[in-house]
C-alpha positions in Angstrom: 22.8 -13.4 -74.2 22.3 -16.8 -72.2 24.1 -17.2 -68.7 26.9 -19.5 -70.0 28.0 -16.8 -72.5 27.7 -13.9 -69.7 30.0 -16.1 -67.6 32.5 -16.9 -70.3 32.7 -13.4 -71.1 33.5 -13.0 -66.8 36.1 -15.7 -67.6 38.0 -13.8 -70.1 38.1 -10.4 -68.3 38.5 -11.4 -64.8 40.8 -14.5 -64.9 42.1 -14.8 -68.3 43.0 -10.8 -68.9 42.4 -10.0 -65.2 41.4 -6.3 -66.0 41.2 -3.9 -63.5 40.1 -0.1 -62.6 42.1 2.1 -65.5 42.6 -0.8 -68.0 41.8 0.0 -71.6 40.7 -3.5 -73.4 41.0 -3.5 -77.7 39.3 -6.3 -79.3 40.2 -7.9 -82.7 37.1 -9.9 -84.1 34.6 -10.1 -87.1 31.1 -8.7 -87.5 29.8 -12.4 -87.0 31.0 -12.1 -83.5 29.3 -8.4 -82.9 27.1 -9.4 -80.4 29.7 -11.1 -78.3 32.1 -8.4 -78.8 29.7 -5.9 -77.0 29.0 -8.0 -74.5 32.4 -8.3 -73.6 32.8 -4.5 -73.8 29.8 -4.0 -71.7 31.7 -5.9 -68.8 34.7 -4.5 -69.7 33.3 -1.1 -68.7 31.9 -2.1 -65.4 35.3 -3.3 -64.6 37.6 -0.8 -65.8 35.5 2.3 -66.2 36.8 2.8 -69.7 35.3 2.2 -73.4 36.5 -0.5 -75.5 38.1 -0.2 -78.8 36.7 -2.8 -81.4 38.4 -3.8 -84.6 36.3 -5.9 -87.3 38.6 -7.7 -89.6 38.1 -9.4 -92.6 40.7 -11.3 -94.8 43.3 -9.9 -92.6 42.3 -6.0 -93.3 40.6 -4.0 -90.7 37.1 -3.6 -92.4 35.7 -0.9 -89.2 36.6 0.2 -85.8 34.5 1.4 -83.0 34.8 2.7 -79.9 32.2 0.7 -77.5 31.0 1.8 -74.4 31.9 5.3 -74.0 30.3 8.3 -74.9 33.7 10.3 -75.7 36.8 9.3 -77.5 39.0 6.7 -75.2 42.3 8.8 -76.1 44.4 6.0 -74.8 46.3 3.2 -75.6 45.0 -0.4 -75.0 46.6 -2.2 -71.9 44.8 -5.3 -72.6 44.4 -7.2 -76.0 41.6 -10.0 -76.9 40.8 -11.8 -80.2 37.6 -13.2 -80.6 38.1 -15.5 -83.4 35.4 -17.0 -85.8 35.7 -21.0 -85.9 35.7 -21.8 -89.7 35.9 -25.5 -90.8 37.3 -26.1 -94.4 36.7 -29.5 -96.0 40.3 -31.3 -96.5 40.8 -32.6 -99.6 43.8 -33.5 -101.9 44.2 -30.2 -103.3 45.9 -29.2 -99.7 48.9 -31.1 -100.8 49.4 -28.3 -103.3 48.9 -25.0 -101.0 51.8 -22.9 -100.2 52.3 -22.8 -96.6 50.7 -19.5 -95.6 47.3 -21.4 -96.8 48.0 -24.2 -95.2 48.1 -22.7 -92.1 44.6 -21.2 -92.3 43.4 -24.8 -91.5 44.6 -24.6 -88.0 42.8 -22.4 -85.9 45.7 -21.0 -83.8 44.8 -19.8 -80.6 47.2 -17.2 -80.1 46.8 -14.3 -81.8 50.3 -12.8 -80.9 53.7 -14.8 -80.7 55.1 -12.9 -77.7 57.6 -14.5 -75.4 57.8 -11.7 -73.5 54.6 -9.4 -73.7 54.1 -6.1 -73.0 50.4 -6.2 -72.2 48.1 -9.1 -71.3 46.4 -10.9 -74.3 44.1 -13.6 -74.8 42.1 -15.3 -77.5 38.9 -16.8 -77.0 36.9 -18.9 -79.4 33.3 -18.0 -80.0 30.9 -21.3 -80.2 29.4 -21.8 -83.7 27.7 -24.4 -85.7 31.5 -24.8 -87.2 32.9 -25.6 -84.2 30.1 -27.9 -82.8 30.8 -29.6 -86.4 34.3 -30.1 -85.6 34.2 -31.0 -82.3 31.0 -33.3 -83.1 29.9 -32.0 -79.7 28.4 -28.5 -79.0 30.8 -26.0 -78.4 29.1 -24.2 -75.4 28.7 -27.3 -73.8 32.3 -27.7 -74.3 33.0 -24.3 -72.7 30.6 -24.8 -69.8 32.9 -27.9 -69.2 36.0 -26.4 -69.6 35.7 -23.5 -67.4 33.4 -24.7 -64.8 30.5 -22.2 -66.1 27.8 -24.2 -64.5 29.3 -23.5 -61.2 28.7 -20.1 -59.3 32.2 -20.3 -57.9 33.6 -21.1 -61.5 36.1 -17.9 -61.2 37.8 -19.6 -57.8 38.0 -23.1 -59.6 39.9 -21.5 -62.1 42.1 -19.7 -59.8 42.5 -22.8 -57.8 43.6 -25.0 -60.7 46.2 -22.4 -61.9 47.4 -22.4 -58.2 48.0 -26.4 -58.6 49.7 -26.3 -62.1 52.0 -23.6 -61.0 53.0 -25.7 -57.9 53.6 -28.7 -60.4 55.4 -26.9 -62.4 57.6 -25.5 -59.6 58.5 -28.9 -58.0 59.3 -30.2 -61.3 61.9 -27.2 -62.2 63.3 -28.1 -58.6 64.3 -31.6 -59.5 66.8 -30.4 -62.1 65.4 -33.0 -64.8 68.1 -33.9 -67.7 66.3 -36.4 -70.0 63.0 -38.5 -69.9 61.8 -42.0 -71.2 58.2 -42.5 -71.8 56.6 -46.1 -71.9 53.1 -47.7 -71.8 51.2 -50.3 -73.0 50.2 -49.0 -76.3 53.4 -49.0 -77.8 55.1 -46.2 -77.0 58.8 -46.2 -75.9 60.6 -42.8 -76.6 63.6 -41.4 -74.7 64.9 -38.2 -75.2 67.3 -35.2 -73.3 65.5 -31.6 -72.5 67.2 -28.9 -74.5 70.0 -27.0 -72.2 68.9 -23.3 -71.6 65.4 -24.5 -70.8 62.8 -25.4 -68.0 59.2 -26.4 -67.3 56.8 -23.7 -68.1 52.9 -23.3 -68.1 50.7 -21.3 -70.3 50.1 -18.7 -67.7 52.2 -15.6 -68.5 53.6 -13.0 -66.3 54.3 -9.3 -67.0 57.5 -7.6 -65.6 55.3 -6.1 -63.2 54.1 -9.3 -61.9 50.8 -9.5 -63.3 49.6 -12.9 -64.5 47.3 -13.3 -67.6 46.2 -16.6 -69.6 46.2 -16.4 -73.2 44.4 -19.6 -74.0 41.6 -18.8 -71.4 42.5 -21.6 -69.0 45.4 -23.4 -67.6 46.2 -27.0 -67.7 49.6 -27.7 -69.3 53.2 -28.0 -68.2 55.8 -28.1 -70.9 59.5 -28.1 -71.6 61.5 -28.1 -74.9 62.7 -31.5 -75.8 66.7 -31.5 -77.8 65.3 -32.7 -80.7 68.4 -34.5 -82.0 68.5 -36.9 -78.7 64.9 -38.5 -79.9 65.1 -42.1 -79.9 62.1 -45.1 -80.0 58.4 -44.8 -80.9 55.4 -42.9 -79.8 51.7 -43.5 -80.7 48.6 -41.4 -80.5 46.0 -42.5 -77.9 43.6 -39.7 -78.5 42.1 -38.0 -81.7 43.8 -35.0 -82.9 43.3 -32.2 -85.5 44.9 -32.9 -89.1 44.2 -29.9 -90.9 40.9 -29.3 -89.7 39.9 -33.0 -89.4 40.2 -35.5 -86.8 42.7 -38.2 -86.8 44.0 -40.6 -84.5 46.1 -43.5 -86.0 49.4 -42.5 -85.8 52.6 -44.0 -84.9 56.1 -42.7 -85.3 59.6 -44.1 -84.6 62.7 -42.1 -84.4 66.4 -42.7 -84.6 69.3 -40.2 -83.9 66.2 -37.7 -83.6 65.3 -37.7 -87.2 61.7 -39.6 -88.2 62.7 -43.2 -89.1 59.1 -44.6 -89.9 55.8 -44.0 -89.2 52.2 -45.4 -89.6 48.9 -43.5 -90.1 45.5 -44.2 -91.3 45.6 -40.7 -93.1 48.0 -38.7 -95.5 50.5 -37.8 -92.9 53.1 -36.6 -95.5 51.0 -33.6 -96.5 52.4 -32.2 -92.9 56.0 -33.6 -93.7 56.1 -31.3 -96.3 55.7 -28.0 -94.8 59.3 -28.2 -94.4 62.6 -30.2 -93.2 61.9 -30.0 -89.9 58.4 -30.4 -89.4 58.6 -34.3 -88.3 61.1 -33.7 -85.5 59.9 -33.9 -81.8 60.5 -30.5 -80.2 58.1 -30.1 -77.1 56.9 -32.8 -74.2 53.7 -31.6 -72.7 52.5 -32.9 -69.5 48.6 -32.2 -68.4 46.2 -34.4 -66.1 43.8 -31.7 -65.0 41.4 -31.1 -67.8 39.7 -33.2 -70.0 41.1 -36.4 -68.4 38.1 -38.4 -69.3 37.7 -37.0 -72.7 38.4 -38.8 -75.5 37.3 -36.2 -78.1 38.5 -32.9 -79.3 37.8 -29.8 -78.1 38.7 -29.0 -81.5 41.0 -25.7 -80.5 45.0 -26.5 -80.1 45.7 -24.8 -76.8 42.7 -26.7 -75.1 43.4 -30.3 -76.9 47.1 -30.0 -75.7 45.6 -30.2 -72.1 43.7 -33.0 -72.3 46.6 -35.4 -71.7 50.3 -36.2 -72.0 51.6 -35.1 -75.5 54.6 -34.2 -77.5 54.7 -31.5 -80.4 56.1 -32.3 -83.6 57.8 -29.1 -85.7 58.3 -25.8 -84.0 57.5 -25.9 -80.1 55.6 -22.9 -78.5 57.2 -19.7 -77.9 56.6 -19.7 -74.1 59.6 -21.7 -73.1 62.3 -20.1 -75.7 63.2 -17.8 -73.0 67.4 -18.0 -73.1 69.7 -17.4 -76.2 70.9 -21.1 -75.7 67.2 -22.3 -75.9 66.5 -19.9 -79.0 69.1 -21.2 -80.8 69.2 -24.9 -80.1 65.2 -25.4 -80.5 63.9 -27.2 -83.7 63.4 -24.4 -86.4 60.3 -25.1 -88.2 57.2 -23.1 -88.8 54.9 -26.0 -89.0 53.7 -27.8 -85.8 51.6 -30.8 -84.8 50.7 -32.1 -81.0 50.4 -35.8 -80.7 48.5 -36.9 -77.4 50.2 -40.0 -76.0 48.6 -40.2 -72.7 46.9 -43.0 -71.1 46.1 -45.0 -67.9 49.4 -46.9 -68.6 51.7 -43.9 -69.2 54.9 -44.0 -67.1 57.6 -41.1 -67.4 60.8 -41.7 -65.8 62.9 -38.9 -66.1 66.9 -38.6 -65.0 68.1 -35.8 -62.9 71.9 -34.0 -62.8 73.1 -36.7 -60.7 72.1 -39.5 -63.0 69.3 -40.9 -60.6 66.0 -41.6 -62.0 62.8 -40.1 -61.1 59.0 -41.2 -61.8 57.2 -37.9 -62.8 54.2 -39.8 -64.2 52.6 -42.7 -63.7 49.2 -44.2 -64.3 48.5 -41.0 -66.3 49.1 -38.7 -63.5 51.5 -36.1 -62.9 54.1 -37.1 -60.1 56.1 -34.3 -59.1 56.5 -34.9 -55.6 
């Protein structure tokens, strides 16, 4: 196993999951990732002193189980969960239009194995480099991992923690401003206004357990997001970078909203396939702010949670569950099982927010977050 993969395993265990002495790891994966699963189990043994459960899953069913890196039964419940998915690229064609939603979702390569707003144990999903992933991103996935996680740098763990601290501080500053609404403009045609949903605040992709232990489900942290009151959205937004649409990269999309509803759109691909998933798929549900990961990257990581971190973006359909922490948020958020992230950030993007007193505050300019 090469040095980048060795360090990737360290980033998963030491940074994302933050394993320590006494923890018990459980891995869900497929036979294709057996070598990587055992590399992770070996490194977990050195950190925790315990063996690792490995479950091999094919087509949604457990085909084999193993207790790795131990000479005796582990005999304890897992205290951390890891998903090592196999990236599979499916060819998109017109047949997709007639597929039921469950099968449509197989195109999405979701990054999180669990939907937990208040998790009981740390969990993470770590895609494994493969030829399919290389093809989807049009770049070597191992090189992307190295860039994203600083894996060529001997101090990669320190750099990951420093970036996390920066994101957490930016989020704290944004929440201190008591913002109520936003207007986004740029020179690419975006002019979009909306209010934030009551009972919500800005959140990061960094999770925290009741005992204060942090973990990072997406392996790295770079985004700040907040849920939007979908009924208040007015104006136009234009995509500025590629995004994955049913396993294929697309970039030409302009959406226009009136009274929170999608009034018109222009796309160079069959966007109607997405809209047919459910009645609320086309509504805007979330604002995403990110300027620290992949800033110069025009291309895709081809992993939804990482592509969200390349620039500023909006989510169509259902928001990520991270921000649904109050009953008001749960009852008011856009209700859709579909979701699609549309990147709109550019060097001319400006976001002017209005606070509780009606004062305007510029929270982003020239494509950068400005939370001060």
